[in-house]
N, C-alpha and C positions, 0 to 999 in steps of 0.2 A: 458525557460524551467526550469531553476534552481528555479525560483520564484514559479512556480506552484508545482514542485516536493517538495519544502520546506514546502508547506502547509501540505502535507501528512507526512512529517517528524515530524512536530509539532504535528499533530493529533496522529500519531502512538506513539510518545514519551510520550505524555500526557496520553493516554489510557493504554499504557504498564506499565508506572510507576504506574498508578492507579491499574492495575491488580496485580502488584508486592507488593503493600503496605501490603496486609494481610499476606504475607510470613514472614515479620519481620526479614529479614536476612541482617544485615548491612545496613539498611536504604537506603539512597540515592544512595550508590554505587550499590546496587542491582537494583534499578530503572534504573540507567545509563546502566548497563550491559544488562538488558533485553531490554531497549529501543534501544541500539546500535544494538543488534542482530536483532531486529524487523525491524528497519529502513533500514539496509544495507543488510539484509539477501538475499532478492530476487535479488538485483543488483549484490551482490558478487557472488552468484551462477551463474548468467548469465555471468559475466565477466570471472570467472574461467573456465566455460565450453567452452567459446569462446577463451580462451587463452589471454584475455586482462588484462595483469598485468603490473604495479600495478593496483589494482582494483579502481573503480571510487572514493571511499571515501578517498583513499590514495593520489589521484591526486588533490582533491579539499577538503581541510579540513573544508570548511564552513559547510558541513554536520555534522561533528563531533562537531563543535562549537554550532550549533543549537540543536543537540541532548543533549549535556551536559547541556546547559543553560535551556532547556525546562524540562529535567528530574529533575533538582534541584528545579526549580520553582514548578513543579507539586508535588514533594515530600513535599515541604514546604506549599503549598497553597491549594492543592486539598481537603484535609479533611474539611477545613473550607468552601470551595465553596460548597462541597456536603452537609454539615450540614446547611449552611445558605440559599443557593439558590436551593437546591434540584437537583443539577446537577449530571449527571452520564455519563458514556462513551457511552451511546446510545442517547445522546442529539442530536437534529436536527443539531446544528451547527457543531458538530464533524462529523456526518455522511455526511453532505454536503462537508466539507473539505476533508473527506476521498474519496468521489466520485470524486472530482477534482484530487486528487493525484492518485487514481486508474486509471483514464483515462490517466493521464500524464505518469505514469510508464508503462502502457501497450503499449502506442505508442512509448515511448522512447526506451524501450527494443526491441520492434519489429523493430524499425528503426536501432538500433545498429546491430541486427542480419542481417538485409538486407545489411548493409554496409560491413558486414563480409562475404558476398556472400553465406549466408545460403539459403536453399530451403524454399519456402513460408510456408510450413507446420511447419518447424522448427522455422521460424520467429514468427509464431502465438504462438507456445509453449513457446518461450522465452518471448513473451509479457505477457503470463499468469504467467510464473515464476517470472518475474520482478515485477508484480503487486501484487502477493499473497504470495510468499514464506516467506516474512518477517513475515506475520501473522502466518504462520505455526510455525516459530521459537518462536514467542511470546507465543503461546499457549502451546508449549512443555515446555518452561522455567518457565511459571507461573502455570503449572499443570492444564491446562484447556483442555477440548475436542478441538481437532483441528477443528476449526469452518467451514472451507471450505470443510471438509470431512463428515459433519453431517447435516442432514436435520433439526434436532432439537437441540437447545442448551439451557441448563437449563430448559428443558421442554417446550420451546417455538419454534414454527416453524421459521426457519431462511430464510430471504428474499434472493433473488439472489445476489451473490457476485462474485465469481470467473467466473461464466458464463458471466458476463458483460464484463470482459476482453476478453473472447473468442468471443465476438461480435465486440468490437472496434478494436482489433488487426487485425483480418482478413480484416476489412474495410480498415485499413491503408495499409496493405500488398498488397491488391488488387489494390488500387488506386495509390500508390506511383510510381510504374514503368510506369503507363499509363499517369501520369501527372507530369513529372519531373520538369516542369517549375513552378509549383505551390506547393512547399513543405509545406508552411505554411497552405494553405487551406486544403491540404490532411491530415496533422497532426491534424488540428482542427476538421476535420470530424471524424476521428477515436477517438479523445479525447472526442468529444461531444457524440458520439454513446455510449461509455462506461459510461461516467459520467451521461448522461441523463437516461440511463437504470437503473443505480444504484440508482439514486434519485427516479425514479418511483417505483423501487422495494421496497425501504425503505418506501416510502409514502403510497403505495397501498398494501404492504405486498405480493408482487409477489414471487411465488416460482415455482420451477420446478414440473411437475406432478409427483405424487408418483408412 
């Protein structure tokens, strides 16, 4: 679980540090602050609402270590990567890694809520919160439109994002109580439902009807 979740931590840290670069406010420290809030924002909101304290990143500092290292590397290396290789934060590799992390956080957050004896609908909402609220924090801190709340970003239609978590989380919540002897298979089903839909949405520019 931590390995898959770490993929998204790396992706979020890199792209948030990238978004923070034009702000030019104390360099790498700004990148770290923005990346930290982005990566832990959803899970922290979930843990606080559920009364799970200390929150997850205080119990496992590996998240902080990944965030710090990746933000520093991004701040130092990203301008050259963008200049020499034409990379940007919408590159296929980033979006694929984000899809994996999106599925992981949706399932992990829904699972935590289930274990806290929340009602199924609440578990689905926590899945959405864990998967997307970090991005909300990123957009606010970097003065960008909150992407999950807009159909168009920078004049371009935005493919399905938060909706994918609202597909995978209910799949997990529905199957977990019915198949308690197969937790890994159930988690993989919810994870794949989210990740596959996100990859398809990015690849084929799928959007919700206007």
